[in-house]
PAVEXLO-927748 format. One line per 5 residues: their letters; for each residue z, y, x of N, C-alpha, C, CB. Coordinates in Angstrom, 3 decimals, decimal comma, padded with zeros to 6 digits. Glycine has a CB too. Example, Ala and Ser with C-alpha at 12.3 -4.5 7.8 and 13.67 -1.06 7.14 Angstrom:
# PAVEXLO-927748
AS) 007,800 -005,690 013,190 007,800 -004,500 012,300 007,800 -003,300 013,200 009,046 -004,473 011,308; 007,080 -002,250 012,850 007,140 -001,060 013,670 007,870 000,030 012,900 005,725 -000,598 014,084
# end
This chain:
# PAVEXLO-927748
MEHKI) 000,000 -001,195 000,839 000,000 000,000 000,000 000,000 001,249 000,877 001,222 000,003 -000,951; -000,842 002,219 000,533 -000,924 003,462 001,288 000,216 004,381 000,877 -002,289 004,154 001,068; 001,088 004,689 001,827 002,206 005,578 001,532 001,750 007,036 001,552 003,348 005,360 002,540; 002,331 007,805 000,647 002,001 009,222 000,523 003,131 010,047 001,150 001,780 009,621 -000,980; 002,800 010,874 002,135 003,804 011,667 002,841 003,509 013,151 002,671 003,845 011,293 004,337
LVVDD) 004,534 013,886 002,276 004,430 015,336 002,137 004,985 015,985 003,400 005,191 015,842 000,867; 004,146 016,733 004,107 004,553 017,476 005,303 004,771 018,928 004,902 003,481 017,361 006,450; 005,967 019,445 005,167 006,303 020,824 004,798 006,632 021,596 006,069 007,503 020,869 003,788; 005,749 022,521 006,439 005,943 023,313 007,657 005,030 024,530 007,561 005,638 022,469 008,959; 005,438 025,637 008,173 004,602 026,842 008,128 003,902 027,102 009,458 005,447 028,053 007,748
EPSII) 004,022 026,177 010,416 003,344 026,329 011,702 002,049 025,529 011,686 004,257 025,871 012,872; 000,885 026,197 011,755 -000,403 025,477 011,711 -000,520 024,384 012,763 -001,541 026,452 011,889; 000,011 024,623 013,966 -000,115 023,610 015,029 000,675 022,351 014,680 000,371 024,180 016,381; 001,845 022,521 014,074 002,659 021,363 013,676 001,972 020,607 012,547 004,080 021,809 013,238; 001,439 021,360 011,576 000,737 020,725 010,455 -000,452 019,909 010,958 000,262 021,788 009,441
DLLEY) -001,265 020,507 011,843 -002,439 019,809 012,371 -002,030 018,547 013,126 -003,247 020,738 013,293; -000,981 018,657 013,956 -000,505 017,526 014,746 -000,046 016,377 013,846 000,638 017,965 015,666; 000,782 016,703 012,845 001,326 015,663 011,967 000,254 015,102 011,043 002,488 016,216 011,140; -000,593 015,980 010,507 -001,630 015,518 009,588 -002,562 014,525 010,293 -002,437 016,716 009,035; -002,963 014,847 011,521 -003,870 013,969 012,261 -003,211 012,618 012,556 -004,310 014,642 013,572
NLRQN) -002,004 012,655 013,109 -001,348 011,418 013,525 -000,926 010,550 012,345 -000,144 011,738 014,371; -000,494 011,160 011,265 -000,121 010,370 010,086 -001,341 009,692 009,476 000,565 011,260 009,036; -002,452 010,419 009,390 -003,674 009,818 008,839 -004,191 008,713 009,748 -004,761 010,888 008,642; -004,075 008,902 011,055 -004,494 007,866 011,998 -003,672 006,596 011,824 -004,373 008,373 013,434; -002,444 006,749 011,311 -001,569 005,600 011,103 -001,599 005,088 009,660 -000,151 005,964 011,484
GYRVL) -002,596 005,537 008,899 -002,820 004,958 007,581 -002,077 005,595 006,429 -002,471 003,562 007,623; -001,492 006,778 006,654 -000,773 007,447 005,576 -001,666 008,459 004,861 000,476 008,140 006,123; -001,429 008,650 003,586 -002,051 009,746 002,852 -001,152 010,966 003,015 -002,263 009,383 001,330; -001,729 012,114 003,375 -000,926 013,283 003,737 -001,155 014,434 002,759 -001,255 013,736 005,167; -000,042 014,991 002,284 -000,039 016,228 001,508 000,631 017,294 002,365 000,701 016,050 000,123
VARDG) 000,212 018,547 002,206 000,744 019,622 003,041 001,237 020,776 002,174 -000,325 020,116 004,032; 002,448 021,253 002,498 002,987 022,466 001,877 003,413 023,408 002,995 004,193 022,141 000,914; 003,161 024,698 002,801 003,447 025,668 003,855 004,607 026,601 003,535 002,227 026,482 004,127; 005,225 026,418 002,382 006,427 027,182 002,048 007,274 026,372 001,071 006,058 028,573 001,442; 008,473 026,873 000,811 009,403 026,132 -000,026 008,947 025,954 -001,458 010,711 026,806 -000,019
HEALR) 008,321 026,984 -002,022 007,855 026,891 -003,409 006,782 025,815 -003,557 007,310 028,246 -003,883; 005,822 025,803 -002,609 004,755 024,803 -002,657 005,322 023,400 -002,437 003,675 025,114 -001,602; 006,335 023,301 -001,582 006,968 022,005 -001,331 007,577 021,437 -002,611 008,048 022,136 -000,245; 008,299 022,257 -003,347 008,922 021,795 -004,594 007,858 021,420 -005,625 009,858 022,883 -005,167; 006,799 022,226 -005,703 005,747 021,936 -006,671 005,079 020,601 -006,373 004,707 023,051 -006,675
LARAE) 004,719 020,370 -005,112 004,039 019,129 -004,747 004,975 017,919 -004,862 003,486 019,232 -003,322; 006,240 018,109 -004,496 007,188 016,998 -004,599 007,327 016,546 -006,046 008,562 017,402 -004,036; 007,350 017,504 -006,974 007,492 017,160 -008,389 006,209 016,571 -008,965 007,897 018,389 -009,187; 005,067 017,133 -008,569 003,798 016,710 -009,166 003,260 015,419 -008,548 002,765 017,812 -009,017; 003,428 015,249 -007,245 002,790 014,141 -006,529 003,722 012,970 -006,261 002,238 014,633 -005,231
RPDLI) 005,024 013,173 -006,362 006,016 012,118 -006,100 005,717 011,365 -004,805 006,059 011,132 -007,271; 005,804 012,059 -003,665 005,504 011,406 -002,381 006,518 010,317 -002,059 005,478 012,440 -001,249; 006,131 009,413 -001,166 007,031 008,336 -000,740 008,042 008,820 000,289 006,228 007,174 -000,166; 007,725 009,929 000,963 008,621 010,481 001,979 008,218 011,935 002,228 008,568 009,640 003,311; 009,201 012,763 002,580 008,938 014,167 002,905 009,415 014,458 004,318 009,632 015,112 001,891
VLDLM) 008,518 015,054 005,132 008,905 015,603 006,430 009,072 017,100 006,215 007,832 015,281 007,568; 010,312 017,580 006,313 010,663 018,914 005,822 011,216 019,799 006,931 011,679 018,809 004,696; 010,490 020,871 007,248 010,980 021,847 008,217 012,081 022,687 007,579 009,826 022,751 008,725; 013,051 023,102 008,385 014,144 023,918 007,853 013,755 025,378 007,679 015,345 023,824 008,759; 013,009 025,919 008,633 012,690 027,347 008,627 011,376 027,564 007,895 012,610 027,909 010,072
LPGPD) 011,476 027,933 006,602 010,293 028,093 005,753 010,305 029,440 005,053 010,217 026,967 004,719; 009,122 029,984 004,732 009,073 031,154 003,850 009,534 030,756 002,445 007,634 031,757 003,805; 010,137 031,687 001,733 010,631 031,373 000,393 011,885 030,540 000,519 009,559 030,630 -000,447; 012,104 029,603 -000,393 013,246 028,694 -000,225 013,115 027,963 001,106 013,333 027,675 -001,404; 014,202 027,924 001,885 014,113 027,225 003,167 014,310 025,725 002,962 015,159 027,775 004,164
GFDVC) 014,290 024,974 004,072 014,390 023,525 003,967 015,685 023,063 003,328 014,258 022,909 005,321; 016,788 023,770 003,617 018,061 023,427 002,982 017,959 023,560 001,465 019,192 024,324 003,519; 017,363 024,684 001,009 017,232 024,920 -000,433 016,351 023,863 -001,098 016,654 026,314 -000,691; 015,253 023,509 -000,419 014,341 022,502 -000,981 015,057 021,159 -001,098 013,065 022,359 -000,103; 015,753 020,757 -000,049 016,479 019,488 -000,069 017,552 019,501 -001,151 017,112 019,205 001,304
RELRR) 018,298 020,583 -001,229 019,370 020,699 -002,228 018,805 020,576 -003,641 020,116 022,043 -002,071; 017,680 021,244 -003,903 017,092 021,227 -005,241 016,558 019,836 -005,593 015,966 022,265 -005,341; 015,902 019,182 -004,649 015,373 017,838 -004,927 016,502 016,839 -005,168 014,489 017,358 -003,763; 017,578 016,949 -004,403 018,706 016,053 -004,616 019,400 016,357 -005,948 019,705 016,170 -003,455; 019,476 017,625 -006,311 020,085 017,990 -007,600 019,260 017,419 -008,746 020,205 019,531 -007,740
EGAAT) 017,933 017,526 -008,647 017,071 017,001 -009,702 017,179 015,484 -009,789 015,618 017,413 -009,458; 017,268 014,819 -008,633 017,416 013,372 -008,634 018,709 012,940 -009,298 017,361 012,841 -007,223; 019,796 013,676 -009,018 021,076 013,339 -009,630 021,050 013,565 -011,133 022,193 014,158 -009,001; 020,336 014,610 -011,569 020,293 014,933 -013,002 019,540 013,875 -013,797 019,641 016,297 -013,217; 018,564 013,220 -013,160 017,763 012,217 -013,870 018,207 010,790 -013,551 016,290 012,384 -013,520
ASPDV) 019,194 010,653 -012,657 019,667 009,336 -012,207 018,525 008,488 -011,637 020,338 008,590 -013,370; 017,513 009,164 -011,061 016,362 008,463 -010,494 016,504 008,408 -008,978 015,031 009,158 -010,897; 015,878 007,411 -008,325 015,956 007,334 -006,866 015,364 008,585 -006,229 015,228 006,082 -006,351; 015,993 009,055 -005,184 015,544 010,264 -004,513 014,557 009,940 -003,411 016,725 011,027 -003,947; 013,570 010,808 -003,230 012,584 010,643 -002,174 013,274 010,776 -000,813 011,437 011,685 -002,320
PIIML) 012,976 009,903 000,143 013,548 010,047 001,488 013,066 011,337 002,139 013,178 008,836 002,370; 013,958 011,988 002,874 013,642 013,253 003,533 014,020 013,164 005,002 014,376 014,436 002,851; 013,045 013,474 005,877 013,313 013,632 007,302 013,172 015,117 007,614 012,337 012,754 008,187; 014,248 015,733 008,078 014,236 017,169 008,352 013,800 017,464 009,777 015,611 017,766 008,100; 013,053 018,568 009,921 012,679 019,082 011,231 013,438 020,378 011,467 011,139 019,304 011,338
TARDE) 014,071 020,492 012,610 014,763 021,736 012,940 014,310 022,228 014,305 016,297 021,539 012,916; 014,025 023,529 014,402 013,548 024,108 015,659 014,698 024,377 016,612 012,781 025,398 015,394; 015,918 024,351 016,079 017,077 024,639 016,922 017,940 023,394 017,047 017,902 025,817 016,348; 018,418 023,167 018,252 019,291 022,016 018,478 020,728 022,415 018,133 019,189 021,510 019,960; 020,898 022,845 016,880 022,199 023,313 016,425 022,877 022,221 015,610 022,059 024,607 015,595
EVDRV) 024,079 021,870 016,021 024,806 020,811 015,316 025,020 021,156 013,855 026,147 020,554 015,984; 025,297 022,426 013,562 025,574 022,804 012,176 024,365 022,563 011,294 025,996 024,267 012,093; 023,152 022,799 011,811 021,942 022,544 011,023 021,813 021,071 010,688 020,699 023,019 011,775; 022,053 020,236 011,680 021,912 018,797 011,464 022,951 018,280 010,477 022,033 018,046 012,789; 024,188 018,730 010,651 025,262 018,255 009,777 025,039 018,712 008,346 026,621 018,748 010,279
VGLEL) 024,664 019,990 008,166 024,420 020,492 006,812 023,263 019,734 006,167 024,119 022,009 006,837; 022,188 019,490 006,928 021,056 018,747 006,388 021,447 017,352 005,940 019,956 018,661 007,412; 022,237 016,655 006,756 022,685 015,314 006,404 023,593 015,335 005,185 023,405 014,672 007,579; 024,466 016,330 005,108 025,393 016,394 003,982 024,681 016,770 002,683 026,501 017,396 004,275; 023,534 017,421 002,784 022,742 017,708 001,591 021,985 016,483 001,107 021,769 018,835 001,868
GADDY) 021,917 015,447 001,953 021,261 014,213 001,522 020,012 013,852 002,285 020,925 014,313 000,105; 019,730 014,542 003,403 018,586 014,143 004,223 018,838 012,762 004,806 018,324 015,170 005,352; 017,777 011,959 004,936 017,913 010,616 005,476 017,935 010,616 006,996 016,787 009,740 004,978; 017,328 011,633 007,602 017,212 011,663 009,051 016,831 013,083 009,450 016,160 010,617 009,570; 016,875 013,364 010,745 016,402 014,657 011,245 015,796 014,463 012,621 017,554 015,699 011,295
VTKPF) 014,875 015,358 012,969 014,245 015,361 014,289 014,220 016,802 014,770 012,792 014,741 014,248; 014,581 017,009 016,026 014,639 018,355 016,584 013,340 018,704 017,299 015,820 018,485 017,545; 012,791 019,887 016,995 011,613 020,382 017,700 012,012 020,885 019,091 010,923 021,510 016,888; 011,159 020,724 020,109 009,899 019,961 020,088 010,209 018,465 020,025 009,025 020,286 021,346; 009,387 017,740 019,285 009,673 016,339 019,059 008,532 015,466 019,580 009,911 016,078 017,571
SVREL) 008,853 014,206 019,779 007,860 013,207 020,153 007,213 012,661 018,881 008,506 012,058 020,992; 005,896 012,720 018,806 005,197 012,186 017,631 005,493 010,697 017,487 003,664 012,427 017,741; 005,554 009,996 018,599 005,840 008,560 018,553 007,216 008,305 017,935 005,768 007,948 019,970; 008,205 009,125 018,325 009,552 008,967 017,768 009,562 009,251 016,268 010,542 009,898 018,486; 008,891 010,328 015,857 008,862 010,668 014,437 008,173 009,569 013,633 008,148 012,013 014,221
LARIK) 007,071 009,030 014,140 006,378 007,945 013,439 007,278 006,713 013,311 005,075 007,576 014,176; 008,047 006,418 014,360 008,962 005,278 014,311 010,027 005,487 013,249 009,616 005,051 015,677; 010,517 006,694 013,146 011,556 006,990 012,152 010,977 006,922 010,732 012,175 008,389 012,415; 009,762 007,418 010,568 009,113 007,346 009,262 008,941 005,895 008,841 007,750 008,062 009,288; 008,452 005,067 009,753 008,251 003,653 009,437 009,570 002,975 009,090 007,586 002,932 010,613
AVLRR) 010,620 003,311 009,833 011,922 002,696 009,582 012,470 003,085 008,215 012,913 003,094 010,669; 012,355 004,359 007,861 012,855 004,810 006,557 012,058 004,166 005,429 012,783 006,347 006,448; 010,744 004,106 005,576 009,914 003,505 004,529 010,190 002,015 004,381 008,435 003,730 004,831; 010,475 001,321 005,479 010,850 -000,098 005,385 012,148 -000,252 004,611 010,993 -000,723 006,790; 013,099 000,635 004,881 014,412 000,519 004,247 014,352 000,797 002,756 015,395 001,466 004,901
VGPAG) 013,480 001,702 002,343 013,447 002,068 000,924 012,350 001,333 000,176 013,255 003,567 000,770; 011,721 000,337 000,827 010,642 -000,401 000,184 011,123 -001,186 -001,014 009,990 -001,330 001,168; 010,173 -001,717 -001,831 010,533 -002,455 -003,033 011,282 -003,729 -002,714 009,304 -002,777 -003,832; 012,108 -004,162 -003,659 012,945 -005,338 -003,458 012,150 -006,636 -003,521 014,046 -005,368 -004,487; 010,905 -006,591 -004,040 010,064 -007,781 -004,120 010,643 -008,799 -005,080 009,890 -008,403 -002,745
SEDSV) 010,692 -010,066 -004,661 011,142 -011,132 -005,546 012,630 -011,423 -005,412 010,359 -012,382 -005,272; 013,361 -010,515 -004,822 014,794 -010,720 -004,630 015,489 -010,950 -005,968 015,418 -009,517 -003,905; 016,352 -011,958 -005,999 017,102 -012,220 -007,210 018,181 -011,166 -007,393 017,717 -013,621 -007,174; 018,495 -010,875 -008,649 019,540 -009,915 -008,940 020,895 -010,507 -008,582 019,501 -009,499 -010,418; 021,682 -009,746 -007,844 023,035 -010,151 -007,501 023,964 -009,020 -007,887 023,168 -010,502 -005,986
VCRVG) 024,974 -009,340 -008,673 025,969 -008,346 -009,055 027,223 -008,601 -008,238 026,273 -008,396 -010,589; 027,594 -007,610 -007,453 028,781 -007,696 -006,598 029,871 -006,833 -007,213 028,467 -007,243 -005,126; 031,044 -007,404 -007,409 032,174 -006,664 -007,981 033,268 -006,546 -006,935 032,716 -007,361 -009,265; 033,632 -005,310 -006,646 034,709 -005,027 -005,699 035,635 -004,009 -006,347 034,151 -004,497 -004,325; 036,818 -004,455 -006,722 037,739 -003,560 -007,408 037,083 -003,004 -008,657 038,187 -002,420 -006,482
PLEID) 037,073 -001,677 -008,829 036,481 -001,078 -010,024 034,958 -000,928 -009,944 037,100 000,269 -010,265; 034,356 -001,308 -008,807 032,922 -001,126 -008,601 032,137 -002,362 -009,012 032,637 -000,793 -007,145; 030,972 -002,128 -009,631 030,034 -003,192 -009,953 028,677 -002,780 -009,412 029,977 -003,468 -011,494; 028,135 -003,566 -008,476 026,906 -003,216 -007,772 025,828 -004,228 -008,116 027,135 -003,158 -006,241; 024,748 -003,745 -008,733 023,609 -004,599 -009,089 022,516 -004,361 -008,058 023,089 -004,302 -010,551
TLARE) 022,236 -005,381 -007,222 021,311 -005,180 -006,114 019,860 -005,073 -006,547 021,449 -006,294 -005,138; 019,474 -005,719 -007,659 018,086 -005,663 -008,102 017,808 -004,362 -008,845 017,760 -006,863 -008,994; 018,703 -004,002 -009,765 018,555 -002,733 -010,487 018,910 -001,550 -009,594 019,437 -002,724 -011,744; 019,590 -001,837 -008,467 020,058 -000,795 -007,539 020,880 000,240 -008,290 018,862 -000,114 -006,822; 021,852 -000,283 -009,023 022,765 000,562 -009,786 024,208 000,232 -009,412 022,541 000,380 -011,308
VQLEG) 025,025 001,261 -009,430 026,450 001,094 -009,184 027,212 001,720 -010,338 026,871 001,729 -007,825; 028,131 000,958 -010,893 028,998 001,475 -011,948 030,448 001,395 -011,502 028,791 000,696 -013,266; 031,190 002,411 -011,848 032,611 002,437 -011,587 033,321 002,493 -012,934 033,005 003,646 -010,676; 033,866 001,340 -013,337 034,528 001,207 -014,637 033,634 001,735 -015,760 035,874 001,955 -014,634; 032,350 001,352 -015,703 031,404 001,710 -016,750 030,655 003,002 -016,526 032,107 001,795 -018,021
ALLSL) 031,095 003,832 -015,589 030,417 005,103 -015,305 029,380 004,883 -014,205 031,443 006,208 -014,882; 028,138 005,276 -014,484 027,046 005,077 -013,534 027,087 006,146 -012,447 025,686 005,101 -014,256; 027,047 005,699 -011,187 026,979 006,633 -010,066 025,518 006,939 -009,754 027,700 006,057 -008,814; 025,208 008,207 -009,571 023,852 008,606 -009,196 023,778 008,690 -007,678 023,457 009,971 -009,853; 023,210 007,650 -007,065 023,169 007,547 -005,611 021,746 007,625 -005,090 023,818 006,253 -005,154
TRLEF) 021,592 008,185 -003,907 020,311 008,104 -003,221 020,134 006,680 -002,713 020,224 009,136 -002,051; 018,922 006,378 -002,268 018,669 005,038 -001,735 019,594 004,732 -000,556 017,199 004,905 -001,302; 019,730 005,696 000,328 020,553 005,490 001,506 022,010 005,283 001,113 020,422 006,674 002,463; 022,507 006,085 000,183 023,893 005,950 -000,259 024,135 004,591 -000,902 024,250 007,066 -001,240; 023,163 004,121 -001,698 023,305 002,800 -002,313 023,385 001,724 -001,234 022,126 002,514 -003,272
DLLDT) 022,476 001,781 -000,249 022,455 000,773 000,802 023,766 000,769 001,599 021,270 001,016 001,738; 024,314 001,953 001,840 025,563 002,056 002,592 026,721 001,451 001,794 025,863 003,528 002,941; 026,814 001,799 000,509 027,893 001,261 -000,315 027,742 -000,252 -000,491 027,916 001,956 -001,686; 026,503 -000,710 -000,654 026,257 -002,137 -000,804 026,682 -002,896 000,457 024,771 -002,394 -001,109; 026,395 -002,335 001,621 026,793 -002,969 002,883 028,314 -003,030 003,005 026,198 -002,205 004,082
LARHA) 028,992 -001,947 002,654 030,455 -001,946 002,684 031,020 -002,975 001,708 030,998 -000,547 002,351; 030,380 -003,095 000,528 030,863 -004,033 -000,486 030,702 -005,477 -000,033 030,122 -003,817 -001,802; 029,615 -005,750 000,681 029,384 -007,125 001,159 030,398 -007,516 002,227 027,959 -007,268 001,718; 031,060 -006,532 002,790 032,093 -006,791 003,801 033,423 -006,172 003,347 031,665 -006,216 005,193; 033,682 -006,216 002,043 034,889 -005,589 001,493 036,140 -006,112 002,200 034,988 -005,847 -000,026
GQALG) 037,009 -005,165 002,528 038,238 -005,523 003,218 038,099 -005,572 004,722 038,717 -006,832 002,733; 036,859 -005,460 005,222 036,627 -005,494 006,669 036,284 -004,097 007,176 035,493 -006,490 007,022; 036,767 -003,784 008,355 036,425 -002,514 008,990 035,060 -002,642 009,663 037,514 -002,095 010,022; 034,134 -001,746 009,312 032,803 -001,734 009,919 032,672 -000,483 010,786 031,681 -001,778 008,826; 032,247 -000,684 012,025 032,070 000,442 012,928 030,875 001,291 012,548 031,919 -000,046 014,341
REQLL) 030,882 002,537 012,975 029,780 003,445 012,658 028,457 002,933 013,230 030,077 004,850 013,197; 028,480 002,474 014,474 027,254 001,948 015,072 026,771 000,716 014,313 027,481 001,606 016,555; 027,705 -000,101 013,846 027,351 -001,289 013,063 026,683 -000,882 011,757 028,600 -002,149 012,778; 027,202 000,163 011,116 026,617 000,649 009,868 025,243 001,262 010,111 027,542 001,675 009,209; 025,095 001,988 011,214 023,778 002,533 011,555 022,761 001,412 011,684 023,844 003,345 012,862
DQVWG) 023,155 000,338 012,352 022,239 -000,777 012,576 021,888 -001,481 011,271 022,849 -001,772 013,558; 022,877 -001,684 010,400 022,645 -002,450 009,175 022,016 -001,627 008,063 023,938 -003,030 008,688; 022,327 -000,332 007,996 021,840 000,503 006,891 020,605 001,312 007,294 022,947 001,449 006,417; 020,700 002,031 008,401 019,561 002,836 008,837 018,485 001,938 009,447 020,009 003,911 009,856; 018,913 000,866 010,089 017,984 -000,169 010,512 017,224 000,115 011,784 017,030 -000,409 009,452
YDYYG) 017,670 001,057 012,596 017,004 001,330 013,867 017,952 002,120 014,749 015,668 002,103 013,655; 017,551 002,293 016,006 018,383 002,990 016,981 018,451 004,469 016,618 017,831 002,800 018,421; 019,631 004,908 016,206 019,797 006,297 015,785 020,308 007,172 016,929 020,755 006,377 014,598; 020,118 006,695 018,157 020,471 007,448 019,350 021,951 007,828 019,371 019,617 008,695 019,446; 022,784 006,954 018,807 024,223 007,144 018,890 024,771 008,260 018,035 024,596 007,392 020,274
DTRAV) 023,971 008,835 017,150 024,445 009,954 016,336 025,107 009,420 015,078 023,282 010,911 015,974; 026,412 009,248 015,145 027,147 008,656 014,023 027,473 009,670 012,933 028,426 008,026 014,521; 027,085 010,928 013,123 027,345 011,916 012,078 026,593 011,591 010,793 026,961 013,306 012,563; 025,488 010,861 010,917 024,751 010,452 009,719 025,626 009,582 008,827 023,465 009,697 010,103; 026,398 008,683 009,443 027,301 007,827 008,678 028,402 008,657 008,037 027,910 006,739 009,578
DSAIK) 029,021 009,532 008,814 030,115 010,349 008,290 029,660 011,212 007,117 030,689 011,233 009,393; 028,463 011,795 007,225 027,949 012,641 006,152 027,674 011,834 004,887 026,678 013,352 006,604; 027,108 010,635 005,051 026,820 009,798 003,892 028,106 009,321 003,223 025,965 008,599 004,303; 029,121 008,994 004,014 030,419 008,601 003,451 031,035 009,764 002,679 031,383 008,132 004,570; 030,925 010,956 003,222 031,459 012,138 002,546 030,796 012,332 001,183 031,258 013,389 003,415
RLRAK) 029,468 012,112 001,115 028,768 012,245 -000,166 029,188 011,146 -001,134 027,249 012,208 000,045; 029,352 009,922 -000,631 029,783 008,826 -001,492 031,153 009,104 -002,094 029,810 007,517 -000,711; 032,072 009,581 -001,284 033,418 009,886 -001,784 033,372 010,982 -002,844 034,338 010,312 -000,627; 032,532 011,985 -002,630 032,413 013,063 -003,607 031,869 012,536 -004,935 031,506 014,178 -003,066; 030,939 011,595 -004,871 030,362 011,041 -006,102 031,348 010,120 -006,813 029,071 010,278 -005,790
LRKVG) 032,182 009,413 -006,067 033,252 008,630 -006,682 034,228 009,548 -007,410 033,994 007,792 -005,621; 034,593 010,646 -006,746 035,516 011,603 -007,349 034,938 012,220 -008,618 035,862 012,698 -006,352; 033,623 012,457 -008,610 032,967 013,108 -009,743 033,073 012,292 -011,022 031,513 013,359 -009,423; 033,098 010,950 -010,915 033,198 010,105 -012,111 034,619 009,592 -012,312 032,228 008,925 -012,014; 035,573 010,232 -011,653 036,966 009,876 -011,861 037,480 008,770 -010,967 037,159 009,483 -013,252
GDPAL) 036,688 008,385 -009,963 037,115 007,335 -009,053 037,975 007,877 -007,931 035,919 006,624 -008,481; 038,582 006,977 -007,196 039,440 007,343 -006,081 038,624 007,320 -004,794 040,658 006,391 -005,981; 038,426 008,484 -004,152 037,646 008,504 -002,911 038,274 007,656 -001,816 037,489 009,925 -002,420; 039,588 007,388 -001,927 040,270 006,550 -000,932 039,837 005,093 -001,032 041,785 006,651 -001,103; 039,012 004,760 -002,040 038,446 003,415 -002,125 037,666 003,099 -000,854 037,534 003,280 -003,366
IATVR) 037,065 004,139 -000,255 036,406 003,993 001,044 037,367 004,547 002,082 035,005 004,736 001,091; 038,018 003,657 002,790 039,053 004,060 003,737 038,465 004,321 005,119 040,140 002,989 003,822; 039,016 005,325 005,794 038,665 005,581 007,186 039,549 004,733 008,083 038,809 007,085 007,533; 038,945 003,986 008,981 039,688 003,183 009,949 039,604 003,921 011,284 039,114 001,703 010,057; 040,695 004,546 011,650 040,693 005,428 012,816 040,192 004,720 014,071 042,088 005,973 013,058
GIGYR) 039,259 005,378 014,736 038,723 004,854 015,980 037,677 003,770 015,813 039,820 004,332 016,797; 037,406 003,382 014,556 036,413 002,327 014,320 035,324 002,792 013,390 037,073 001,088 013,751; 035,667 003,026 012,118 034,653 003,407 011,136 035,233 003,428 009,738 033,466 002,455 011,193; 034,716 002,566 008,851 035,110 002,628 007,443 035,286 001,233 006,860 034,073 003,407 006,632; 036,069 001,171 005,776 036,328 -000,085 005,085 036,361 000,184 003,582 037,665 -000,730 005,570
LEK) 035,687 -000,685 002,810 035,781 -000,606 001,361 036,964 -001,465 000,934 034,450 -001,072 000,667; 037,929 -000,824 000,257 039,130 -001,542 -000,148 038,825 -002,521 -001,258 040,210 -000,572 -000,592; 039,460 -003,678 -001,217 039,284 -004,685 -002,277 040,072 -004,257 -003,512 039,748 -006,101 -001,792
# end
């Protein structure tokens, strides 16, 4: 299946570079040059993945990501994976992007080979379940349906991104066990994340907030000091 990728950037050289290399690798490419066009194309074309620059005319990359995640939560529909591009190697930019729900980030100037590897990894992770049998996992007040990719907490449906679902599902499969951040990166993100465990911390923070939103106890996901996280039984 030909994956559709939306590239959002206002630098012609970056657009040309990504458009050429993505098409050479078999992807269908859509291009937006500002935040308004990005939102319009994301809604109309439903891309399989978005490569989103932070510094944009109009709504910036943070605003675009925030709006797409808000819309996904409102419809309880799976959210499109987002890989953010940032021109500055600023920790605050990366952390804010991850906490808004970005799946990954790449700092400019970037290696095209690295970005392509990350795109392939994200698309593999969010691919269809195929013929997988439905398995319902129950851990405490949580009920996780792996085929429907739904999580309920005492009957209340949690609106999770694909990444958040995969992370919670992994914790549930090892309920009561402490999983290290690097272990979670390997099992959930599925590739070498260059040791940046902030992606895990940001995703856990979002999961806890969503548990709290439906009346759940965020302490259900416990922090294990010096190791990582554990889903309480």
